N, C-alpha and C positions, 0 to 999 in steps of 0.2 A: 267511895271513901271521901270524895268531895262533899257529897250530901250529908253524911255523918259528921263531917267535920263542921259543915256550915250549921247544922241543927244543934250541935252541942255547944257551939260558941256564939249562938245567935244573940245572946244577951250582952256578950262582950265584944261583938262586932265593932262598934264604933270606937271602943277603947283601943282595939287591936290596930285599926286604920289610923287611929290618932297618933301612934308611935312610928309614923312614916319616916321621921327624921333619925330615928335610931338605926345605925348601920347594921346592927346584928338582926333587926326585925325586918329591914326592908327587902332582903332577899326572900324571906319566907312570904311576905305579902305579895312580892312580885310572882312568886311561884303559885300562889293561891289564885291570883287574878288570872294568870295564864291557864290555869286548869279550868276555871270558870268560863273563860273565853272558849276554850276547847270544848267543853260541854255544850256551850252555846252554839257553836257551828255544827256540832254533831247533831244537836236537837234540831237545828234548823233544817236539816236534811230530811224533812219528812216526805212521806210517799207523794203528797201533792207537788212538792218542789221537784223531787226526783222525777215524777212523771212529766212535768212541764218542761224540765231541763234535760230529758233523756235523750233528745236529738243532738245535744251538743256536749253531753257528758257521758264518756264511755264507762268509766268507773268512778261514781260519785265519791266514794271514800278516798281514793288516791288523789283525784283532782282536787278536792277540797283539802286534803292534807298538804298538797303541794302549794296551795294558796295561803293557807292560814296555819301552818305548823312553824311557830316562832320559838321553838324550844331551844334553838342553837344560839340565839342572841335576844335577850329580854330587856335590853337597856332602855328601848323606847317605853316599855310598860313601867319600869321604875321611874323614868322621868315624868311619865303621866301621873303616877301616884303622887309625886312630889307637887306637881303642878296643881292638881285637883284637891290637894290637902287630904288625900285619903279617901275621897267619895268617887273613885273611878267606876266602881261597881254600879254606883247610882246613875252614871252617865252612859254607860255602854248600852247599846241598843238590844232590846229583847229579841227573841226569835220572831214575834209578831211584827216588829217594826222592820226587821231585816226582810221578812216575807213581803211586807208592803211596798219596800224599795225594789225588790227584784220583780214583783209582780207589775209594778209600773213599767219596767223595762220590757218584759214579755208582751204587755198589752199594747205597748206602742210600737211593736215590732222591732225594736232596737233602735229606733230613729231618735226619739226624745226620752228624757227622763223627768217628766213633770209629774210631781208627786200629787197623789190624790188628797183631798182635805181629810185631816185625821183629828183625833181628840185634842191634840196639843197646837196644831197649825191649822187654822181654818179662817173663814171670813170674820169671825167674831173674836177669835183669839189668835194673836200673831205676837209672840214673845221675841225677844232678840235671839234666843236660840234657834228660831226658825230661819234666820238668815244663814247663807252659806258660810261654812267654817266655823260655826259656832254651836255650842250644845248646852244643855241644861241639866240639872240633877232633880231626882225625885224627892230629895230631902235626906238629912242625915237620919231622921227617926223612921224612914219608911224602908220596908224590905222590898227587894225586886227579885222576881223570879225570872231570870234571864232565859229559861227554857219554855216559858210561856209563848205559844205560838198563836193564841187565839185573841188575847186582850192587850191593848196598848196602855201602859201605865201613865198617869198624869205626870208630865215632867216639864216643869216651868220654873224651877227655882234655881237660884245661883247661876245664872247663865253667864258663860264665859267662852273664850276662844277654844277651839278644839286642839287637843293634843297632838304634838308631833308624832307620826306614825299611825294616826287615825284621819278619817275623813267624816265630815258632818254634812250631809245633804241638805240642800234647801227644802224646807217643808217638814223636816224631822228634827227634834231637838235632842237627839242622842248621837253617840259616836259609834263608828263601825271601824274595826281594824283594817288598815290598808293591806292588801294582799301582798305577797312576796313578789319582788320584781318592780315595785312601784318606789317612788321617792316622795314623801309626804312630810316636808319640813313646814314650820310655821311661816305664814306668808308676811311679807313686808309691803308697805304702801308705796307705790311708784307714783311720786308727785306729778310726773309728766303725763303719764297716761291715766291716772287714777285708779288703776288696777292694782289688786293685791297680788304682787309677784311672788312665786312664779305661776300663780293660777289665773283664771280669767275673769273672776267675779269682781264686783265693785262694792264699795261701802254703801250701805242704804242712805238715801238722801234724807236730810232733816234730823239725823241722829248724830250728834257731834261726839258723843261719848263711846260710839261703836268704833272698834278697831278691826284690823285684818286678823282673821283667825288661821285655822289650819286648812287642809284640803277640804274641797267642798263636794267632789263628785268622782265616783268610780264608774266609768263608761267605757265605751269602745274608744280606740285610739283616735278615731276621727274626731269625736266630740270632745274628749279630754286628753289631749296628748301630753300635757304638763304633768299628769300623774305618772306616767310611764318614765322609767329610767332611760335618759337620753342616749342616743347612739353614741358610741364611743365612751361610755361610761359604765362603771360597774357598781351595783347597789347591793351590798352584802346583806344590808337591813333596809327597812323602810325609811330610816332616818339618815343614811349615809349614802353619799354619791362620790365615787372615786373616779377620776378620769383615767382611761385606759392609756398606758404608754405603748409605744411601738413594741409589738411582739406579744400583746395580751389583748384579748378581747373580753367583753363582760361576761361571756360563758366560760372560757377557760383559756389556757395558753395556746399559742399557735402551734399548727401541726408542722411537722418538718416538711421542707420544700415549699412552704407557704409563707406569706408575708402578711403582717398586720399593721396597717397604717394608723397613725395616731388619729384619735376621735373618730374611728369607724367602727361599725357594728359587725361587719363581716370581714372574714379572711379572704386574702387572695390566693385561691387554690387552683390557679390556671395551671400550675406545673403538674398537677395530677391529671388534668385532662389531656396535656401533651403526653404524658407517660402512658395513658390509656390509648391515645391515638397510635403511639409508637408500637406498643405492644399488639394492638389489633392489626395494624399494617404489617408487622412482622408475621404474625399468625397467618393472615390472609396470603401474603407472599408464599410462605411455606405451603399452605394448602394447595393453592393454585399451581405453584411450580412443581411440588413433589408430585401431585396427582397428575399433571400434564407429562412430567418426565416419566412417571410409572406407566402411563398409557403409550407414550412414544416408545418407551423401551420394550414394552410387551408387543407393540405392533412391529418393531424392528426385528424382534426375535422370530415372530410369526412369518414375517416377509423373508428372513434368511432360511427358515426351514422350507418355505413354500419354494423359494428359488432353487435350493439344492434338490428338492424332490423333482421340480421341473426340469433341471438339468440332467438328474439321473434318468428320469423318463425319456428325455430326448435321446441321451447317449444309448439307452437300451433300444430305442426305436431305430436309431441309426444303425446299430449293430445288427438288429434283426434285418433291417433293409440291406445291409451289406451281404449278410448271409444268404438272403434271398437272391440277390444279384449273382453271388457266387454260384448258388445252386442253379440259376438260369443259364449262367455262362457254361457251368459243366454240362447241363442238358445240351445246350447248343453245340458245345465241341463234341460231345458224344454223338449227336445226330449228324454233324459233319463228317466225322471219322466213318460212321456208318455208312454215309451216302457215297464217301470216296472208295471204301472197300467194295461197296456194291458195284460201283462203276468198274473197278479193277478186274473184278472176277466175273463181271457180267457176260463176257464173251465166252467163258469157260463153263457156264452153267448150262443145264439142260433146259428143255421147255418148262419142266416142273419148277425150276428155280426162276425162271422168267415170270410165271404166274404168281409166285410168292412175291416177287418184287412189285407187280401190280398192286398186290394187297397191301404192301408196305407204303406204297405211293398214295394211298386213300387217305383222306383227312382223319384224324384222331387215331391213327395206327402207328405205332413205333416199331422200329426194327427190333428193339430189344425183346419184344414179346415173343419172337420166334426162338429165342435162345435163353429166356428165363422163365422160371415157373411163376404161378400166380401170386405166391407168397414165399418169401426166403425160407421160412420154417419148413415149408413142404417142398423144397428144391429136389427135383430129379431131372436128369437130362432128357429133354424131349426128343433129342435126335441122336443116334448111336455114333459114337466117335470111330473115325476112320483114320488110319495113318496116312493115307494118300489124299485126304481131304484138305483143302486150303484152309477151311475154318478151324479145324482141329488145332491148328498151331497157335490160334489166337485164344482159344478158350481157357487155358489155365491162367494166362495173364489178365484176362478181363473178367474172370468170374466174380471176383470181390467188387470190381467197379459196377458190373451189371446187377449185382444184389442191391447195392445201395440206390441205383437208378430205379430198379424196380419198386423199392419201397417209396420213393419220392412220387412215382406215378401213380401208385395206388392210394397214397394219401390225398393226392390232388383230385383222383377220380372219385373216392368215396371218403370224404372227410368225417362223416359220421362214424365210420368204423374206427377211425384212428383219432377220435377227438381227445382222448386221454394221452395222447403222445406229446411230450415236450420236446420239440426240436432243439431248443436252445440248451436244454440240459442233456440232450442225446439219450434220452431214456423216456420212458412213459410214466406219468404221474396222474393219479385220478384226481378229477376237479374237487372231489370231495375234501382232499387234503389241503386245498388252498384256504388261507385265513379268510374268514368273512369280514364284512365291513365292521360289524359290531365288536370284533375281537381286537381292533386297533386301539391303542390308549394313548401313545404319544402323538404329538403334532407332526413329527417327521414321518411316522408310519402312515397317518392319515393322509398327508400330502402326497406321499409316494404312491399310495393306492390310487388317489384321485387323478394324478397326472399320468400314471400308467394306463388308466382306463381311458383317459382323454386322447392319449397318444395311439391306442388301439383303434378308438373311434376315427381318428384322423386317417390312419392307415387304411381303414376299411373304406372311408369316403374316397380316398385317393384310388383305391382298387376299383371303385364303382364309378370311376371317370366323373368325378364331381357332380354326382346326382344326375346322370343322364337317365334315359328312360330305363335301360337295362340295369343301372345302379340303383334306381328307385325300387325296381322290382326286387333286387337282390336285398336291399335293407329292409323292405316291407316284408320279406319272407324269412329275414334272419330271425332265428329262434332266440338271439339274445336280446333283440329289440324289446323294451319293456312297454307293455300296453296299458293305457290308462282306462279308467271307466268311461265309456262311451255316452256321449250326449247328442241326440239327434232332436233338432227344433223343427217342427212344422207349423206353418200358419196359413189360415184359410180366411178370405174376406176381412183381412185385418185393416181397420180404419182407425184413425186418431184424429179427434176434433178439439181444437183449443176451445176450452170453456169460456174464457173470457170474451172472445171475439166470435165464436161460433165459426171458426176457420178451419177447413180440412188441411191437415198436415200430411196424412197417409190415406189413401183410398183403395179399398178393395184389392189389398195384396195377397197373393197365395203363393206359396212356394215352400222350400225346404232347404235347410243347411244341414250338411251331413258331416259326421265325424270322419277325420282323416282327410279332409279337403280343406282348401283355402278359398274362401269366397271373397271376392272383391265387390264392394258396393260403390257404384259410381253414378254421376249424374251432375247436372249443373247446380250452381247455388240455388238454395231454396227448394231443392228437390225432396228434401226430408231423409237425407242419408243418415245423419246423426240421429234423428228422431226414430228411425227404424231400429238403429242399435239400441237406443234406450228402451224402445217399446219391447224388444226381445229380451233385454237384460232386466226387465222388471222395473223400469224407472220412468213411467209415462207421467210425470207429475204435472197437474194442472190440466190434464187432458181427459177427454171421454173416449175410452176404447171399445170398440165393437169388433166382432169376429172371435176367432178362437186361435189360441197358441197351445200346442201339445208338445210335452217333453217326453221323448222316446215313446210317442203315440198315446200318452196319457195326459188329461187336463190337469197338470200339477203347476205349481208356481215355480218359476226359476229361481225365486229367492230361497227355495228349500235346498238348492245346490250352490249357494253362494260360496261356500268354502272351496269349491273346485271350479269356479267361474271367475275368470279374470276380465277386468274392464280397464282398458288403457285410455285414459281421457285425452282430449286433444290437446289441453295445455299440459305443460311439463310440470306436474305436481309432485316435486321431490324436495327433500330437505337439503337447501343450499349450504347449511354449515355441518353437513356430514360428507364423508368422502363417498366415492362410488361404491366402494366394496361395503361400507357400513350401511348404506342405503339397501343395497340388495341382501346383504346378511340379515338385517332386521326383518325384511319381508320373509326371508326363509325361516327365520326362527319362529315367527308367530303364525305362519300359514301353512308350513309343510306338517305333515303328520308327526304327532309328538313321539310315536314309537319308532320314527326312522332314525337309523344310527347316524352318529356324527359324521362318521367317514362318508356316508351316502349323501349327507348335507352339504358337506364340502364339495363332493363330486358335482352336485346339482349346481352350486354357486359357481364353481370354477368353469363348468361347462357354459353356463350363461355368460359369464365375463368373456370367455374365450370366443363364443359363437358370436357375440355382439361387438367383438374387436374393441374391448374396453380394457385390455391388459395393460396398456401403456399408462392409462390414467385411473387406475384403480386405487390409488392411494391420494388422488387429488380431490380437493373439495369441489362439490358440484358448483357452488358459488351462488350468490344472491344478487340483488340489484346493486347493493352497496359494494360488495366485494365480488370481483370477477373469478370465475373458476374455469371449468371446462367449456369447450366450444357448445354451440347451440345443437348441432348434430349428434354429439356425444351425450348431451343432456337428454336428447330425445331418445336415445338407445337405452339410457338408464331408466327412463320412464317406461319403456317396454320391458326392460329386465326386471322391474319389480314385480310384474305379473307372470312373466316367464318362469321365475324362479320357485314360484309356488306349485309348479307342475299342474297347470289346469287341465280340465277335460273340455272346456268351452272357454275360448279367448275372443273377446271383442276388442278392436282397435280403432280408435277414431283418428283417422289421418296420421298415422304413425310415420309416414314418409315425407310429410310436409317439412319443408326446410332441410332435407338431406340431399345430398348429391347422389348422382347415379350410383357410384360405388357403395356408398353407405347404405342406399336403398337396397341394392343387391345383397349386400352383406346381412341386412336385416331380413330380407325375404328367405335367404338360405337358412337362417337360424329358425325362422318360422316354418320352413319346409321340413326341417328335422323334427320339429314338434308335431307336425302333422302325421309324420310316420309312426308316431306313438299313439295315433288315434285321436288327436286333439282337434275339435271342431273350431276352425279359425274364421272369423269374419272381420273384415276391415274396410274402412272407407278410404278410398284412394281418389286423389285428384289427378287426373290425366297422366298416368305413369308412362315410362318410356316403353317401346315395344318389347325390349327383352324383359323388362320387369312385367309387363302384361301377360307374356306367355308363361310366366312362372305361376300364375293363379290357376285354379282348377275350375272355379265357377265364377260367375259374373251376374250381378244383379244391377241392372241399369234402370235408373228412375228419371222420370220426367218431372217437370215442375208441378206442383200439386200433390206430390207423393204417389204417383201412378207408375206401375211397372211398364217398362218398354221392352225389357228382355230378363230372362232368368234362366240360366243353364250354363252348359259347358262353355269354356272360354274357347275351345277349339271349334265350336259350331256357331258362334256369334256371327262371323262374316258370312257364312252360308245362309242364316236366317235373314240378315238384312239384305243379301243378294236376292233372295227370293221376293222381297218387297220392292226391288229395283234400286236399291241404295248400294252402291259399290264404292269401295274406298279407293280413292286415286293412288296412283303410284307415289312412293316416297312420302306418304302421309300416314301418321300413326293411326291405327284404327280407333283406339279410345278418344283420341283427339277429335277425329272427324265425327264421331257419334255425338260427342257432347256439343260440339259447335252446331250440329244440326239441332239438338234439343234446345239449345239457346237461341236458335233462330238466326245465327250468324251465317251459317252455310246453308244454302237450299240443296235438298237432294237432287239426284239426277233430273236434269230438265225433262227427259223423256218420261220420268216416272210421274205418276198422278198422285203420289203419296205426299201428304202434308205431315210436318213434324207434330202437329197437334192430334194427328190420327193414330200415331204409333201406338200409344197405350190401348186403345180400342181394338187395333188390329192384333195387339199380343193377347187380349182377352178372347177375341174371336178364334185366334189360331189355337188356344189351348181350351177352348169352351168354357171359359169362366163366366161367371155371372156379371152381367153389365149393369152398373147403376142405372136407375130410373132416369136421371137426368142425361145420360148418355145413349139410351136405347135409340132415340131417333136418329142419331149420327151413325150408330152401329148398323141400323136398318139401311141406311143410305149406303154405307160401305158394302154391305151384302148386296144391295142392288146396284153397285159400282157408281153410286153417286159421288158427289163431290161437295159434301156439305162439311162445315167446320164445326167440330166438337164444342159444346157448351160446358164449360166448367163452373158455371154459377152455383153458389152454395145457398141461394135463397136469402141472403142478407137484405134486409130492407133498411132504408134510411130511418133513423131515429132521431128524436129531438136530443138537445144538448143535455137535459136533465136525465133522459133515458140512457144515453151513452155514459153519463157520469155514474149512474146507478149501476150499469152493467159492469163498468170498471171496478167499482167497489165490490160487487158480488164476486167478480173474477179473482180479485185479490185475496178475498176471504176464502174462496175455494182453493186458491193456490196454496196458501198457508196451511189450510186444513189438510190438504193432500200431502204436504211436506211432513206434517207431524204424524199423520197416518203412516207414511212410509217409513219414518224414522223409528217409530214405536211399535211397528207391527211385528208380531211373532209368528214365525212359520216353523213348520216341523223340518228338521234336519234330514235330508234323505241323501247326503253326499257320502255318508260312511267314512268320513275322515275325521279322526280324533285329533284336533288341533291342541296346542297348549292351553291349560286352564287360566284362570284369572291371576293366580299367583305367579306362574311362570311368565305369563305376558307382563305383569307388572315388573318382574326382574328385568325382562328385555327393555321395556319402556324406561325403567330407571337407569339402566346403563346408557341408553341413548340420550336421555335428557341431561344426564350428568356430563356427558362429552359435549353436548351443545352448550352447557352453561360454562364449562372450562374454556371453551373457544370463544365465549363472550366475556372474558375476563376484563377487557378493556371497557366494555360497556358497563358492567358492574362497578368497575372503578370509578367511572363517571358518576353513577348513581351515588356512591358513597362520598365522593368529593362534593357533590351538590348537597347532600345531607350535612355534611361538615360545615359548609358555608352558611347553610340556613341556620344551623344551630348557633354558630359563632355570631351572626347578625342578630338573630332574635334574643339570644342570651345578652348580648351588649345593649340592645335597645330597651329590652323589657326587664328593668331591675326588679327583683322580687319585692312586692309590696306586702308589709305586714298587715296592712288594714284589709286587703282582700286575699291574703294568703297566696300571693302569686297568680291569681286568677287571670289577669290580663295576659301575662307571658304564657300561661298554660293554654289559653284560647288561641293565641297565634301558633303555638306548637301544634295543637290539633289541626289547625287548617293547613299549615306547612307539611306536616308528616303525612297527613291524608292525601294531599295533592301529590306530592313526590312518590308516595308509595303506590298509589293507586295507577298513576300513569306508567310506572315501571311494571306493575302486576299485569297491566293490559297485554304486555308482549307475550305473556305465557300462553294465551289462547288466540289472540287477534292474529298473530303471524302465522300460526299453524292451523287455521280454521279449515282451509281447503285440504291439507293433508289429513286433517282429522276426518273429514267427510269421506275421503277416499278410503282410509283405513277402517272406518266404522262400516262402510258399505260392504267391504269384503269380509266382515265377520269378526273383526278384531274387537277386542273388550274396551268399551268406553270407560268402564270403572277403572280398569288397569291404567288406562291413559291419564285419567284425572288424578288418580292416586299418586302416579309417579311424577306428574308435574307438581303436585301439591307438596310431595315430600321433599324434592329438590328446592322448591320455593321456601320451605321452612328454614332453610339456611339463611336466606335473606331476612326472614321474619325474625330470627335471633340476632342477626348482626346489626341490622339498621337501627334498632333502638340504642344500642351501644354507640354506634357511630354518632348518632344526633346527640345523645346526652353527654358524649365525651366534650362536647363544646357547651351546650346549653346549660347543663347542670353545674359545670364548673365556672361558668360566667356568672350565673344567677346566684349560686350557692344557697339554694332554699334550705329550710330546717328539715325537711322530709329527706329520708335517706335515699341513697342512690338506688338501692334495691327496690324500694317502693315505686320510684319513678320508672325504673326498667320494667317492672311487672306491668304497670298501667300502660306504658307505651307499647310493650309487647302485645298486650291484648288489643290495643288500638290498631297496631299494624295488622294484626291477625284479622281483625274485623274489616279494614278497608281492603285488604287483599281478596276477601271473600266477595266483597261488593264489587271489585274490579273484575273478578272472574265472571260474575253475572253479566256485567256490562259488555265484556268482551265476547261473550257467548251469544247474547240476545240481540247486540246491535253491530252495526258495521264499525270498522276501526275509526272512522272520523266521528261518527256519533258517539261511540264510547268515550273517546278523548274529551268530547265536549261535556258529556255527563260527569266524567270523573273530575273535571274542574268545577262544575257547577254545584254538584251535590254537597261536597264538604263546606263550601262557603255558605249555601243556603241552610243546611242543617245546623251549622254552628251559629248563625244569625238567629234562627229560631229558637235554639236551645238556650241562648243567653237572654231572651226577652223575658220580662216580667210575666209570671203566670197569674194573670187577673181572673181568668175564667176556667171552668173545668174542660171546656173543648180544647183550650190551648195547652193545658196540662197533659191531656191525652196525646196531642200531636207531639208535644216535646218529648214524652216517654218513648216515642218511636224514633227519635233522633239519637244516633250513636254518640254524637259529641256530648250531649247532655250527661251521659253516664261516664265518659272518659273525664270530662271537667270536674264532675263531682269526685271521682276517685282521686284525681290530683289534688284537689282543694282538701279533701278529707285527710289524705296522707300528710299534707303540710300543716293542716290545722291542728291535728292531734299532737304536734309537737310544740304547740303553744300553750303554756300553762301559767299559773300564778295570776299576775296582773292581767294577762291576755285571756282570761277565762270569759269575761263579758265580750270581749271583741271576737273571740271564736263563736260564741253563742249568737251575737248579733249577726255576724256575716252568714253562718249557717242558716239562720232563721229568715234572713233577707232572701237568700237564694233558694231555700227550700230543700236544703241538704240535711243529711243525717249521718252523724258520725259512725253509726253502726252499719252503714250501707256500703262500706268499702268492699266487702267480700261480694255483695250483691252486684255492685258495679263491675267488677272483675268477671263475674259469672255471665252478666248480661252482654257484655261488650262482644264476646266472640259469637253471640247469637246469629247475627246476620250471615257469618261465615258458615255456621253449621247448617243454616237453611240452604245454602247454596251447594253444599258437599253432596248430599244425596241426590238434589237435583242433577248435578253434573254427572254423578255416577250413573244415574238412568238414562241420561240424555246421550 
């Protein structure tokens, strides 16, 4: 429409603009000029300009409209029409001239705005309109195509100062409208400084007729801050500047609960930060308190149900015991009465009766057998009644009593026939009608079932006289004793050599450990006791193993049975922030058969707690280094209970009695003795046990230094064997102490004996006919010939140079790490026939455990949040948001601070539990479930920590970007550094991991903020996560700057190499380091 209007009135154009003083014509002319300027800016947005400015202009039409849409107020256009006397369109820059201006900006990288020589301003032609703040006209008789973007018109006539609301760059003779948000008044000469205020240019020297004009340049805020509306001012148009009063900013009115000081650009919105802190604090307190209270209430209810069940079971047991005592008393009274009657009538009886008394007096025969039938249901008198018989008078009165006694005797003599008889209910009830474990649903029923079974087991143990020989036989032959899958391990010529130093740890061991027996492994320090257990358990890392190990007579890997193999380490590797019961229950959940009924699991757990004497501390925290918990002996028993509760078939224990007193050690051995009655193969390393404890073992493996066998056999025959060698234990000396002292060389054998302690391993080999190593055959020959030579234990190691030893150590370390990786990632066929819970169920158990641990670390979490609050407040107050860099400095500090604090806090997730993880992973628990559970719980901190930090930093700096944008970027940043911290915690020791977590954020941030002058540096910077976080922060802030800030935005983004369209890309790339750690940990 404008083009049609222009063409139709081209002849009368000068006449129309000549009526600029006519009040009725001026508004029309103003509207016409505005439409031409709008068409000019639209035409200026050619593909070339759009492409070059694409990195800093997200929506070209919208951004250009926000900068040059003057339709709301056109007063400055009307004023310019009057000032130029109607030839404003001959003075406005065409699209070609505007393109030249902006190209000079892009080509200079946003640093300088030096115009290139052009048609009007060059070395041969420099009119006054080329000076800053001045412009010229093409002439009244010349037509100008403002949309022409290819050719610059000749413009050198009627030069005068630039109109208010326009700026005239140096080197161009035309006017460009000032963008919205700027203040472009006419300049006035400052006689003191010689500058044209409020701008920074001076009058040309030698030209006395030249005066100050209008604005001279539109550039970034660092180069030309005078063009921007000053802080504390509001510029509704490019020619108006209103000072903001208190309560109003140049953007809008103040928000509620905020304050706006006079002559300030930003509101004081600290109150919103305080409200956010209060809301988050209240929410966290509710979450932690309610969750903790819910867990406490649940545990209290379970404890109440458990105590009631235990009390009911004890009362039932006492009632059963009282009934048994009454029965025994009745039997004893009846026997006494019978004996008295026998003595009374003995003189009146015949010889036949005397023979009967002889029979009665024999053991195992009761007098009632002569007067009662074999079974009450088949009762018939065995002797005819006679009126003159003395016994006949007692028969009617004693018949009922004799029937009850006969039933009792028959039940005791043949319990199998009466196994369905319930004495307590005084009737018979088949066992098949008893509810099974899987039929119980409530906690009360489950605990009642478990404690009733425990009381029965206690009663049975008491009847068996505390596991004496006859008691052991009774329990071993009891049909109710559950048998587990049997595992027998035999080894022949087993030798272990340390690869790094070519040192023998074990040599030529041959023997067998059998199910249902407890084997003690003893010897002096350095004898290879723990090494032997590790070798049998399939953990000979860093060693070269020779010989054979057979599982149930087959050459299979013990790792195929790891679901039913328990290994108790020497160190007490338990979770200190869990209670005793929680530690044991978690092991039971993850390692017992998944199809085992809940009631049976409760029975197993309660049996372990009861047998290990942990009933009084079951609800106590185990304790850590910082927080004291249970005693060391109780902690040791918890360590054993973690393996006992999974009902293993093979159990290795490395020094389980170390640090325990005699009573605790015997309590532990009794618990292990009961396990052996179920067919468990138990092997344990013991250091000089007491004699009573020593007699509780079945077998003994006695090792000498160098890993050689001195004795392997029954404990009962060890003294006999050594007596045969001339070594006799002195009186009042503990045998194991004496033997170990001899192997240490502290005590010499019997002076009369010619046996040396160094000969004992060879004598054992000769005694059993085992193969003697080549380096010992000479000594063995001497022993056979009754010689007195000393055994040679040399391993052929020759002295090497320093370089050779260093290279050997390096090769040894590489082999050690390779063996660890091979051991951790090795896959073996499962032969245990036990279906443990899958990944999802273990994830559930892990999630519950980690949640409890985090709730108990509430104070530690509160400290983390408090430090983040302080960091946000300090950095927010120190780094005020800079409009020139869009807050890049403050965001740089934010990235370093948040990375440091969050990485150090995230290290605790895996560094502190690394030993527990290796133990659980070696037992067959899912590593993926472990990692996912930790990750899931840590996501709570990932969500909360950005809020905590921004509640201070955002409301102190008050950037133009929204709180949501800042939160999203910070959320991705925390997610990223958490993943990096996970990797550091897994692959490094705690000290090294902390050092790396401090070093990496600082180094990465410094590299990311360096100028990218070459391609290599650009590639390196792209691998630094702070580069993407900083770009996302800056982009989120920069896109909120429009109008007069458009060139500042483009200049800053161009200088740093950022792109306004990359915000989504930055958000997507930031979590990538974390995503690479996730599958790695799951597999690890």
